[in-house]
C-alpha positions as CSV (number, residue, x, y, z in Angstrom):
1,M,60.8,121.0,153.3
2,P,63.9,119.7,151.3
3,D,65.9,121.8,148.9
4,L,64.2,121.2,145.3
5,N,67.8,121.6,143.4
6,A,68.9,119.4,145.8
7,L,66.8,116.7,144.4
8,L,67.0,117.9,140.7
9,I,70.7,117.4,141.3
10,R,71.1,114.1,143.6
11,P,69.4,111.5,141.0
12,Q,72.1,113.0,138.3
13,L,75.0,112.3,140.7
14,L,73.8,109.4,141.2
15,S,73.4,108.4,137.8
16,L,77.2,109.7,137.1
17,A,78.5,107.5,140.1
18,A,76.7,104.4,138.4
19,L,78.1,105.2,135.0
20,L,81.9,105.3,136.6
21,L,81.5,102.2,138.9
22,S,79.7,100.1,135.8
23,G,83.2,101.1,133.6
24,C,81.0,102.6,131.0
25,V,83.3,105.3,130.4
26,N,85.6,104.7,126.8
27,L,88.0,107.3,126.3
28,A,89.2,105.5,123.1
29,P,88.0,107.6,119.7
30,E,85.2,105.9,117.6
31,Y,86.4,103.4,115.3
32,R,85.3,103.9,111.8
33,Q,86.8,102.1,108.7
34,P,88.5,103.9,106.6
35,A,87.3,104.2,102.7
36,A,89.5,101.9,100.5
37,A,92.1,103.3,99.1
38,I,91.9,102.3,95.7
39,P,90.4,103.6,91.7
40,A,86.7,104.4,92.3
41,D,86.5,102.2,88.8
42,G,89.3,100.1,89.4
43,A,87.1,97.0,90.2
44,A,84.4,95.4,88.3
45,A,81.2,92.9,89.7
46,V,82.0,89.7,90.7
47,P,79.3,87.3,89.2
48,A,78.4,84.3,91.3
49,P,80.1,82.0,92.8
50,D,81.8,84.3,95.1
51,P,85.1,83.2,95.4
52,S,85.6,83.3,98.9
53,Q,83.1,80.9,99.2
54,V,84.8,78.3,97.0
55,G,86.3,75.6,99.1
56,R,89.5,73.2,98.6
57,S,87.6,70.3,97.4
58,E,85.9,72.7,94.8
59,F,89.3,74.6,93.7
60,F,91.3,71.7,93.7
61,V,89.9,69.1,91.3
62,D,92.3,66.5,90.7
63,A,92.4,64.4,94.1
64,R,96.1,63.6,94.2
65,L,96.7,67.7,94.3
66,R,94.0,67.8,97.1
67,R,95.3,65.1,99.4
68,T,98.8,66.8,98.9
69,V,97.6,70.3,99.9
70,E,96.0,68.3,103.2
71,L,98.7,66.6,103.8
72,A,100.9,70.2,103.8
73,L,98.3,71.5,105.8
74,A,98.4,68.7,108.4
75,N,102.5,69.0,108.6
76,N,104.3,72.2,107.4
77,R,106.1,73.4,110.5
78,D,105.8,77.0,109.7
79,L,102.1,76.7,109.3
80,R,102.3,75.2,112.4
81,V,103.9,77.9,114.4
82,S,101.6,80.3,113.3
83,T,99.0,78.2,114.8
84,L,100.7,77.9,118.2
85,N,101.0,81.9,118.0
86,V,97.4,82.2,117.8
87,Q,96.9,80.0,120.8
88,R,99.3,82.4,122.5
89,A,98.0,85.4,121.8
90,R,94.4,84.1,122.7
91,A,96.1,83.2,126.3
92,Q,97.4,86.4,126.5
93,Y,93.9,87.8,125.5
94,R,92.6,85.9,128.6
95,I,95.4,87.0,131.1
96,Q,94.6,90.6,130.4
97,D,90.7,90.2,130.0
98,A,90.8,88.3,133.6
99,A,92.1,91.9,134.8
100,R,88.4,93.0,134.7
101,L,87.2,90.7,137.6
102,P,88.5,90.9,141.0
103,G,90.8,88.4,142.0
104,V,89.9,86.6,145.5
105,D,92.7,84.6,147.1
106,A,91.9,81.9,149.9
107,S,95.0,81.6,153.0
108,V,95.2,79.2,155.4
109,G,97.9,79.3,157.9
110,A,99.9,78.3,161.0
111,S,102.7,79.1,163.2
112,R,104.6,78.1,166.3
113,S,106.5,80.8,168.4
114,N,107.8,81.3,172.2
115,N,104.1,82.9,172.4
116,G,102.6,79.9,171.6
117,T,100.6,78.7,168.5
118,S,98.7,80.7,165.9
119,L,96.2,79.4,163.5
120,S,94.2,81.7,160.7
121,A,92.5,81.4,157.7
122,G,90.8,84.5,155.5
123,L,90.1,85.6,152.1
124,A,91.6,88.7,150.4
125,L,91.2,91.1,147.4
126,S,94.1,92.3,146.0
127,A,94.5,95.5,144.1
128,F,91.4,95.4,142.3
129,E,91.2,98.6,139.8
130,L,87.9,100.3,139.6
131,D,87.6,100.8,135.8
132,L,86.4,104.1,136.2
133,F,87.7,105.4,132.9
134,G,88.0,102.1,131.0
135,R,92.1,101.7,131.2
136,V,91.2,98.0,131.7
137,R,88.6,97.3,129.7
138,T,90.5,98.9,126.7
139,L,93.5,97.0,127.1
140,S,91.4,93.9,127.0
141,E,90.1,95.0,123.5
142,A,93.3,96.0,122.4
143,A,94.6,92.1,123.7
144,L,91.1,90.9,121.8
145,Q,92.3,92.9,118.3
146,S,95.7,91.7,118.6
147,Y,94.3,88.2,119.0
148,F,92.4,88.5,116.3
149,A,95.1,90.0,114.1
150,T,97.2,86.6,115.0
151,E,94.2,84.7,113.3
152,E,94.1,86.7,110.2
153,G,98.0,86.1,110.0
154,R,98.0,81.9,110.3
155,R,94.6,82.1,107.6
156,S,96.6,84.2,105.2
157,A,99.7,81.8,106.2
158,E,97.3,79.1,105.4
159,I,96.4,80.6,101.8
160,S,100.1,81.2,101.0
161,L,101.0,77.4,101.8
162,V,98.3,76.1,99.5
163,A,98.9,78.2,96.9
164,E,103.0,77.1,97.2
165,V,102.4,73.4,97.5
166,A,99.8,73.8,94.5
167,N,102.3,75.8,92.9
168,A,104.7,73.3,93.7
169,W,103.0,70.5,92.5
170,L,102.1,71.9,89.3
171,T,106.1,72.6,88.1
172,L,106.8,69.0,89.4
173,A,103.9,67.9,86.6
174,A,105.4,70.4,84.3
175,D,109.1,69.0,84.2
176,L,107.9,65.5,84.3
177,E,105.8,66.1,81.3
178,R,109.1,67.7,79.7
179,Q,111.0,65.1,81.1
180,R,108.8,62.5,79.2
181,L,109.0,64.8,75.9
182,A,112.6,65.0,76.0
183,G,113.0,61.3,76.2
184,Q,110.1,60.6,73.5
185,T,112.3,63.3,71.5
186,Q,115.7,61.3,72.4
187,E,114.1,58.2,71.0
188,T,112.9,59.2,68.0
189,R,115.9,61.5,66.9
190,R,118.2,58.1,67.3
191,A,115.7,56.3,65.1
192,S,116.0,58.9,62.8
193,L,120.0,59.0,63.0
194,A,119.9,55.3,62.7
195,L,118.1,55.5,59.3
196,D,120.7,57.9,58.5
197,E,123.7,56.2,59.3
198,R,122.2,53.8,57.0
199,R,121.4,56.2,54.2
200,H,124.7,57.4,54.6
201,A,126.5,54.4,54.2
202,L,124.7,54.0,50.7
203,G,126.1,57.6,49.8
204,A,122.6,59.0,50.3
205,I,123.8,61.8,52.5
206,T,127.0,63.4,53.6
207,G,128.3,63.4,56.4
208,L,127.9,66.7,57.6
209,A,123.9,65.7,57.3
210,L,124.9,62.6,59.8
211,A,126.5,64.8,62.1
212,Q,123.9,67.2,62.3
213,S,121.6,64.3,63.2
214,Q,123.8,63.3,65.6
215,S,124.2,66.6,67.3
216,L,120.4,66.7,67.7
217,V,120.7,63.7,69.7
218,D,123.2,64.5,71.8
219,S,121.3,67.7,72.5
220,S,118.4,65.7,73.4
221,R,120.5,63.8,75.7
222,L,121.5,66.5,77.8
223,D,117.9,67.8,78.2
224,V,116.7,64.2,79.4
225,A,119.9,64.7,82.0
226,R,118.6,68.1,82.7
227,Y,115.2,67.7,83.4
228,A,116.0,64.8,85.5
229,A,118.1,66.8,87.8
230,Q,115.1,69.3,87.8
231,V,112.7,66.9,88.5
232,E,114.2,65.6,91.4
233,Q,114.8,69.2,92.9
234,D,111.0,69.8,92.4
235,R,110.4,66.7,94.3
236,H,112.8,68.1,97.2
237,A,111.1,71.3,97.3
238,L,107.8,70.2,97.6
239,E,108.5,67.8,100.3
240,L,110.3,70.3,102.4
241,L,106.8,72.2,101.8
242,L,104.9,69.4,103.0
243,G,107.2,68.6,106.2
244,A,107.3,64.8,104.6
245,A,108.2,63.0,102.2
246,L,105.7,62.7,99.1
247,P,104.2,59.7,98.5
248,A,104.3,57.7,95.3
249,D,100.0,57.9,95.1
250,L,100.4,61.8,95.5
251,A,102.9,62.2,93.1
252,P,101.9,63.5,89.1
253,A,102.1,61.4,86.7
254,S,104.7,61.7,83.9
255,E,102.5,60.3,81.1
256,Q,99.7,62.4,81.5
257,N,99.2,66.0,80.1
258,L,99.8,69.1,82.8
259,A,96.1,70.2,82.2
260,D,94.6,67.0,83.0
261,A,96.8,66.7,86.4
262,S,95.8,70.3,87.8
263,R,92.4,70.6,86.4
264,L,90.9,73.6,88.1
265,V,87.7,75.6,88.8
266,E,87.2,78.8,86.3
267,L,87.2,81.8,88.5
268,P,85.4,84.7,87.8
269,A,86.9,87.9,86.1
270,G,86.2,90.6,88.1
271,V,86.8,91.7,91.6
272,P,84.7,94.3,94.2
273,A,86.3,96.4,96.6
274,E,84.0,94.3,99.4
275,L,85.5,91.2,98.4
276,L,89.3,93.2,98.7
277,Q,88.2,94.0,102.6
278,R,87.6,90.3,103.2
279,R,91.0,89.2,102.6
280,P,93.2,87.9,105.5
281,D,96.1,89.9,105.3
282,V,93.9,92.8,104.9
283,L,91.5,92.1,107.8
284,Q,94.9,91.5,109.7
285,A,95.8,95.2,109.1
286,E,92.6,96.2,110.0
287,H,92.4,94.6,113.8
288,Q,96.2,96.0,114.0
289,L,94.2,99.3,113.2
290,R,91.5,98.8,115.7
291,G,94.3,97.7,118.7
292,S,96.1,100.9,117.5
293,V,92.7,103.4,118.2
294,V,91.9,101.1,121.5
295,Q,95.6,102.0,122.7
296,I,94.7,106.0,122.5
297,G,92.0,105.2,125.1
298,V,94.4,103.5,127.4
299,A,96.7,106.4,127.1
300,R,94.3,108.9,128.2
301,A,93.1,106.8,130.9
302,A,96.8,107.6,132.2
303,F,95.6,111.2,132.7
304,F,92.9,110.1,135.6
305,P,93.0,108.9,139.1
306,R,93.0,105.3,139.4
307,I,91.6,103.5,142.6
308,S,92.1,100.2,143.8
309,L,90.5,97.8,146.5
310,T,92.2,95.8,148.8
311,A,90.2,93.9,151.7
312,S,90.3,90.8,153.4
313,A,88.2,88.8,156.1
314,G,89.1,86.0,157.9
315,T,89.8,84.4,161.7
316,A,92.6,84.0,163.7
317,S,92.9,81.5,166.9
318,S,95.8,80.0,169.1
319,E,93.6,76.9,168.7
320,L,92.4,74.6,166.0
321,S,88.6,74.7,167.8
322,G,88.6,78.2,168.3
323,L,89.3,79.2,164.9
324,F,85.6,80.1,163.8
325,K,84.3,80.9,167.2
326,S,82.5,83.8,167.6
327,G,85.0,87.0,168.4
328,S,87.9,85.4,166.3
329,G,87.2,87.3,163.1
330,S,89.3,90.2,161.5
331,W,88.4,92.2,158.3
332,S,90.1,94.9,156.5
333,F,89.4,97.3,154.0
334,G,91.7,99.8,152.0
335,P,90.6,101.9,148.8
336,S,94.1,103.7,147.5
337,L,93.8,106.4,145.2
338,S,96.7,107.2,142.5
339,L,96.2,110.5,140.9
340,P,99.2,112.0,138.1
341,I,100.2,115.3,139.3
342,F,103.8,115.8,137.5
343,D,105.4,113.1,135.3
344,G,107.5,114.9,133.0
345,G,105.6,115.2,130.1
346,A,105.4,111.6,129.5
347,N,101.4,111.0,130.0
348,A,101.3,113.2,127.0
349,A,104.5,111.6,124.9
350,A,102.4,108.6,125.4
351,L,99.1,110.1,124.1
352,E,100.8,111.3,121.2
353,S,103.0,108.0,120.4
354,A,99.7,106.1,120.5
355,R,97.9,108.7,117.8
356,L,100.9,108.2,115.7
357,D,100.9,104.5,116.0
358,R,97.2,104.9,114.9
359,D,97.9,106.6,112.2
360,I,100.8,104.6,111.0
361,A,98.4,101.6,111.2
362,V,95.7,103.7,108.9
363,A,98.5,104.2,106.2
364,Q,99.5,100.6,106.9
365,Y,95.8,99.3,106.2
366,D,96.1,101.5,103.3
367,K,99.0,99.9,101.6
368,A,97.4,96.4,102.3
369,V,94.3,97.5,100.2
370,Q,95.8,98.5,97.8
371,T,98.6,95.4,97.4
372,A,95.4,93.6,97.4
373,F,93.9,95.8,94.0
374,R,97.2,95.9,92.4
375,E,97.7,91.6,92.8
376,V,94.3,91.1,91.8
377,A,94.6,93.5,88.8
378,D,97.9,92.2,88.0
379,A,96.5,88.7,87.9
380,L,93.5,89.9,85.7
381,S,95.6,91.4,83.1
382,V,97.8,88.0,82.7
383,R,94.3,85.8,82.5
384,A,92.9,88.0,80.1
385,S,95.2,87.2,77.1
386,L,96.0,83.1,78.3
387,A,92.9,82.2,76.6
388,E,94.3,83.5,73.0
389,R,98.0,82.6,74.0
390,L,97.1,79.2,74.6
391,A,95.5,79.0,71.2
392,A,97.8,80.3,69.7
393,Q,100.4,78.1,70.9
394,Q,98.5,75.0,70.1
395,A,98.0,76.2,66.9
396,L,101.6,76.7,66.0
397,V,102.4,73.5,67.6
398,A,100.3,71.7,65.3
399,N,101.6,73.3,62.2
400,A,105.1,72.7,63.4
401,E,103.8,69.3,63.3
402,R,102.6,69.2,60.1
403,Q,106.1,71.0,59.1
404,L,107.9,68.5,59.9
405,S,105.8,65.8,58.4
406,L,106.4,67.5,55.3
407,A,109.7,68.1,55.8
408,Q,110.5,64.8,56.2
409,A,108.2,63.3,53.0
410,L,110.1,65.8,50.9
411,H,113.6,64.8,52.5
412,R,112.9,61.3,51.7
413,A,112.1,61.8,48.1
414,G,115.0,63.8,47.4
415,S,113.5,67.0,47.3
416,T,115.3,68.6,50.3
417,G,118.3,68.2,52.0
418,M,118.7,67.4,55.9
419,L,118.7,70.6,57.3
420,E,115.4,71.5,56.3
421,V,114.1,68.2,58.7
422,L,116.5,69.4,61.4
423,D,115.2,72.7,61.4
424,A,111.6,71.3,61.7
425,Q,112.7,69.1,64.5
426,R,113.9,71.8,66.1
427,S,110.7,74.2,65.9
428,L,108.6,71.6,66.8
429,Y,110.5,70.4,70.0
430,A,110.6,74.1,71.2
431,A,107.1,74.7,70.5
432,Q,105.8,71.6,72.2
433,Q,108.2,73.1,75.3
434,S,106.7,76.2,75.0
435,L,103.4,74.9,74.9
436,I,104.1,72.9,78.3
437,D,105.3,76.0,80.0
438,L,102.1,78.3,78.9
439,R,99.9,75.7,80.5
440,L,101.9,76.0,83.5
441,T,101.5,79.7,83.1
442,E,97.8,79.5,82.8
443,Q,97.2,77.2,85.6
444,S,99.4,79.1,87.9
445,N,97.5,82.5,87.0
446,R,94.2,80.5,88.5
447,L,96.1,79.7,91.5
448,D,97.0,83.1,92.0
449,L,94.1,84.7,91.4
450,Y,92.5,82.7,93.7
451,K,95.0,83.6,96.3
452,V,94.7,87.1,95.8
453,L,91.2,87.1,96.0
454,G,91.4,85.9,99.3
455,G,89.7,82.7,98.6
456,G,87.8,80.5,101.2
457,W,89.8,77.4,101.3
458,K,87.3,75.2,103.3
459,T,87.8,71.7,103.7
């Protein structure tokens, strides 16, 4: 009669053996996403549309700006390197993942010596590791997380490139508008100078007033020359990002208003923590954290035995006709066991290093989330006052125009001197320049906010 205890123990042993042979033992700690390291009340709900779902074609309304961005995505060398790095990481993952399957090699050989001719053919399984403790599988998982992190790094680089290109295009548009304004101001001041020269010849104004009028013309000439050089520098900076020359039909038009040249869709005014955690740079840090957690399993597996299998089967004969005849076959099977006994503490140190790498990755993930929160908070802080600043600056320009008109009328009537007209002209020019700067700031803020929200950037 069979032993009852043996009957009860045998299924458990068989189950354990099947578990080990299937490589289901996972020595890596269970991964848990860290809580967002930001203030609990530091984020507001985002109304529709979700910024992460807004595509480039919706975000960039201006067709030339949109086509300029597409040109950069196709030609920028830094983005091309990022894409190649992703392809390389994917290939490295495939190499590592292939170690989970046995490698079988076929061989055919022939040799001739003083003993005659020898022919052979066979198949060989070389050092296939039985992944009893999940070492090979965790190495594959670590390579996979590295691949995912590299892909998120490419997405982050793409978003940064789009933002840089758009900002460079907007800066070029702003400087073109400044150049146009400086040219218009120069023409206006030249006309005023010509009038003052005639009035001076008639004795209506003093030489001082004429000299002051001439100084304004010279100042406007200086601005025209300065902005001409600045526009060329802006163009060169944009072309470096594009990786190609800027086509004439994609350049901003100098005669159009900056707001019309770079109209961007409106964005929501708040952001939840879940949206921050979908940013590519935050996802990259999370995949790096996952990889560091998996590496702990690799370090733990080093304490356990490693079993490798080597096997071969084939046939050999002195004649080709007898190569596959009965009796010419041969086979071999050779398992090997490697058991760590003494390593001077290397395995323990490797495990401690893996745990410290995990702790470092946690801190880096927290820093990535905190950086994302700060960038969004900064962009929202700037945005909160931009509408009021724009309205006030537009009102200031309108008042400066009225002031200049009144000063000119009074000067023509002889009620005021030339100094009041010159001051009004300078005030209007400065207010117009400030309005251009503020419009550029407002458009750049929209772009910055969409960038820091990890916008979808869909085609």
